[in-house]
N, C-alpha and C positions, 0 to 999 in steps of 0.2 A: 128312352131312346137307345136303340142299339146301332152301333157303328163299328166299322172296321178301322182301327187306328193303331198307330205306333205307340210303344210304351212311353216315349217322351211326350206325346200329345195326350196320353192318359194322365200324366202328371199335370199338364196345362189345364185340362178340364177339371181335375181335382182341385187345383188352386182357384180356378174361376168359381166353382161351386161352393168353395169355402169362403168366398167373398173377401179374399185377401185385399188389403188396401195399399201395401207397398211391396214392390218387387225390385230387388237390386241384384244384378248379375253381370258376370263377365263371361264371354263365350269361351268354351273349351270343348273339343271333341271328346266324347260323343254326346255331351249335354246340350250343345248349342240350340238345337231345335226346340227344346223346352221353352227357353226364354224368347226365341223368335216368335213362337206361337203366342206366347203371353203378350209380347209387345204388339202383335197384330190385334189381339183381343182388346188391349187398352186403347189402341188407335181407333178401332171400330166402335168402341163404346160397349162391347159385349162384357167387358170387365171394367168396373169403376175403380181404378187403382192408379197409383203413381208408379211409373216405371223409371228407375234410376240407372243410368249408364255410368259405369265407373271404370277405373283404369287397371284394376286387378281383382282377384278373388278375395284378397285380404280386405280391400276397400269395400267389396260387395257385402261381406258380412259385417264389417264395421259400420256401414251405413244403416244396416238393420238394427244394430245396437241402439242407434238413435230413434228409429221409428218405433221399435218395440218398447223402449223406455217411455215413449210418448203415448203408449197404450194402443198401438195400431197393429192389427194382424199382419204379419210380415213373412216373406218367403224369398229363398234363393235356391240356386242349384249349381252343381259343379261336378267335377270328376278328377280323379288321379292327382296330378301335381297341383291342381287348383285347390283341392281339399287340403293338401299338405301345406299350401301357402296360407290357408285359413287357420292353421293350428293354434297360433296365439289367441286369435279371437274366439275360437271354439271354447277354449277354457274360460274366457271372459264372459261369454254368453251364458254358460252354465252358472258361473259364480254370481252373475247379476240376476239370475232367476228369470231369464227372458224366454218366453214360449215360442221361439222361432222354429219353423219347420224348414228343413233343408233336404232336397232330393239329391242324392249322390248316385251317379251312374257308375257302377263299379268298373274301373279301368286300371290296367297295369300301370305301375310307376316306373320311371326311368332311373338310371340308364340301363339298357338302351331303350330308345323310344318305342312305345307300343301302345296302340289305341284300343286294344281289344279287352275282353272281359277278364277280370282278375279282382278278387276281393281284398287284396292287400291294402288298398288305399283306405277303406273304411275301417278295416281291422286295425290299422296303425293308429287310428283315432279313438279306439274303444275305451280308453281311460280318460277321456276329456270330460266325462260326465253327461254326454248326450245319450239319450235313449236311442237304441238302434233297432230298426225293423227291416228284415230281409224278405224280398218279394220274389215270387215264382212266375207270375203271369201279369199281363197288362191290366187285367181286371183287378188283381190284387194291388197293383201300383196305384190306380185311381182311388180305390177304396181306402188304402192305407194313408193317403194324403189327408183325406177327410177325417179319418179316425185319429191321425197324428195331431191335428189341431185340437181336437177335443181332449186328448190326453195331455198335450203340452200345456194347455190353458187351465186344466184341472189341477195340475201339479206345479205349474210355473217352472217348467223345465223344458229344454229344447229337445226336439226329436229329429232324427236323421232317417229318412226312408231310402233304402238302397235297392238297386236291381242291376242285373248284368248288362254290360255294354253290348249292343248290337243284337244279342240273343233276344232282348226285349226292347231296348231303346229304339232300334230302327226296324224292328219286325212288327208287322201288322197282325192284330188279332181282333176277334169280335169282343167288344166291350159294351156292357150295359151302362149307359150314362144316366144317372138319376135326374129327376126333375129338380129344379131349383127349390121349389117349395118343400120338397121332401128333405133336402139337405138342410134347409133353414130350420125345420122342425128338430132335426137331429143335432145341428151345430148352431147354437144361438150366438148372437153378437158377442164379441170379446169385451168383457167389462173387467179390466184388471183392478186389483185392490190398491195398487200403487202405480202412479204414472206422473209424468211431468205436467204440472198444472200451475199456471201463474197465480191462480187464486188461492192455491194451497201449496206453497213452496216446500220442497223436500230436497235432500242431497242424495245423489246417486253415485256409486262407484268411488266413494271416498276412502281415505286411509283407515284401516282398522288394525289394531295392535294385537299382541299375543293374548290379551285378556278376553278377546271375543272371537278371534279368527277360527280357533279350533271348533267352537260351537257352531259357527257358520258352516264350516265344512261338514260337520256332523249332520246338520239339518238337511243339507243337500243329499247326503247319503241316505238318511232316513226317508226323505220324501221320494227319492228315486226308487227305493225298495217298495214303496207303496204302489208303484206303477204296475206291479204284478197283479194286484187285486183290481186296481183301477182299469187296467187294460182288459182284463177278463170281463168286467162289467160293460165296458164300452163295446167290446166285440159282441156281447149278448144283445145290447141295445141296437147295434148296427144290424145284426141278423134279424131282429124283429122288425126293423124299419125297412130293410132292403132285401131280405131273403137270402143273404149270403153271410154265413157264419165263419168266423176265423178263430183261431186259438193261439195261445202263446207258443206252443210247440205242437205240431200236427202229427198225428200217428196214422200209419197206413199198414194194416194187417200185422200189427205188432202183438196182439193178444196171445197168440200161440207161437210166436217166432223164436227160433233158436238163435238166429243171427239178425241183428237190426243194423241197417245202414243209417248213418246220420249225414245229412247234407243240407245246404242252404242255397237259395236261389234256383236257377234253372236246372242245376244238376238234380234237384229233387224230381223234376219231371221225368228225366230219363231213368232215374232210380226206381220210380214207380213202375215203369214198364219192365225193368229188370226184375222187380219183385214178382210181377205176374208171370214172367217167363220161368222164373225159378219155381214158383208154385206149380206150374204145369208139369215140371219135372219132378215134383214131390218134395222139393226143399222148402223148409219153413223159414222164408226170408221176409223181413218187414222193413219199414222205413219210418224214421222220425225226421220230420222237416223242421229245421230251426227257423223261427220267425222273429220273436223278440230275443235279442242277444244281450242287450244292456237295458235293465239290470239282468244279472244272470239268474234264470229261473231254476235254481237247484232242485227244488222239490218236484217240479214238472218233469224234468229230465229223469230224476230217479224213479218216479212212478212208471214212466214208459220203459226205461232201459233195465231196471233191476232184475227182471225175470229172465232176461236173455242170457245165453251162454257166451256169446261173442257180440261185440259192438265194433263196427267198422266205420270210422269217421272219414269222410272224403272232404278234404280242404281244397278250395280254389284259392289258396294263398300259401305263401311260404315265408316264414320269418327267420331271418338269419340267427343262428344260435339256438333256435327253438324247434322249428319244423312247422307243423300246422297249428294255427291258433285255436281253432274250434276243438281239436282233439285235446289240447292242453286244458281247456275249460271243462270239457266233459270229464276228463280224468279227475280233476279237482272236485267237481260236483259229486261224483260217485264214490270218492274215497271213503266217506264215513260209513258206507253200507257194510254190513257184516258179510254179506255175500255179494261180491262184485263180479260182473262179467269181465272177461278178458277184452281189453280195449286196443284196437289196432288203428294205425294211422295210414292214410293214403293221401298223396298229393297228386292232383290231376287238374287238367284244364287251364293251366297257367297261361297268361297272355292270350287268351281266347282260343286255345286249342280245344277241339271238339272232345266231348265226353259222351259216349254212346251207351245204350243199355248193355251192349256186349262188353264194353270197358268195365262197367260196374260189376257185371257177372265175373269178369276176369279177375278183378280185385278180390271178390268174395271167394272165388275158387282158390286163389293163392293163399288166402287166410285159412280156409278149411283144409288145405293140403299140408298145413304146418310148415310152410316154406318161408315164413317171415317172423322176425323178432318184434315183440311189442314195443321195444325202445327205438326201433329204426323204422322210419316211414317207408311205405311202398311208393316209390316214385314211378307211378304208372305212366307208361307211354314215353318215358325218358329215352332219348336216342343214345346210342353208344357215345360216351363222352370223348373217346379218343378221336372221333371224327369231327368234333365240334371245333 
């Protein structure tokens, strides 16, 4: 079935098709319409699930700790300050090996208050142990929810699916919605190896001492790293089942590129247009789109970027005392290479500010003109600070 729907409703349909049994959420702009749609699905019988209304985002995720420990496929959604309020429970979910899927609509964090697109919220949670997937389109959002459950339940680790506020959440696009029977074949019912069972009692979340804690954390690290191979296999299976193939990091005209742009989310779309415009003018420009961000796919990034002369990473986030988070990770990944491209950082689109193909080309032009230091980000579109 093909429909014109918003990105938030693409999430709702992905959750419905995944046959989620427990949904717990607290409203926050611009996430709210995800759970509004899900609550209507539950009320109408379109989705056979328990919808739990709670008093905060912290409680929303804490409630799912219970449902997931009981062996039930569980879902929540949030944005910005809501994700930050979940921080304590994010760590707990990973440590408890609960395969919860969370949709985060990337929104700027306060202060000051801003409800528009900015990836700083999910970036600030990148070290909680959650696998992170960044989406470019509404179709990718729906498909990623379904694949996230397969990945999470295979590894017994949580997955966060993220996408840009308003550019996708409240913008309508044509989306192919699979048939339920097709998704059922791809995503079988959740059968956890451990769950709360009165007939077979076990202890969950108890105290563990120094003699075992280290090994538990190592197992989480080890199994998270296997997500790279597991996700590639899931993407292959999804492509065979539904005709849409995804990759850990997607390349666009990178084979002969002298300069490669790196971007995540909707900036990837405008960067692709910029690549075509540059090619028309004879410049060998390419694009690497980040999708899977945790675990860090070092080898995939190296294979795509190592032959370029220059890499320009455009971050829709800004970390105090660091700069862009993605560029920091890219530099770390490429460091072992004998021949490394020059890596440049650009900050753009914070707080929902538009980033156009002309902006991307302007950033690239500034790099090629030699007017920027590699240690200092290009703050593209920044107004004269004396007037602020």
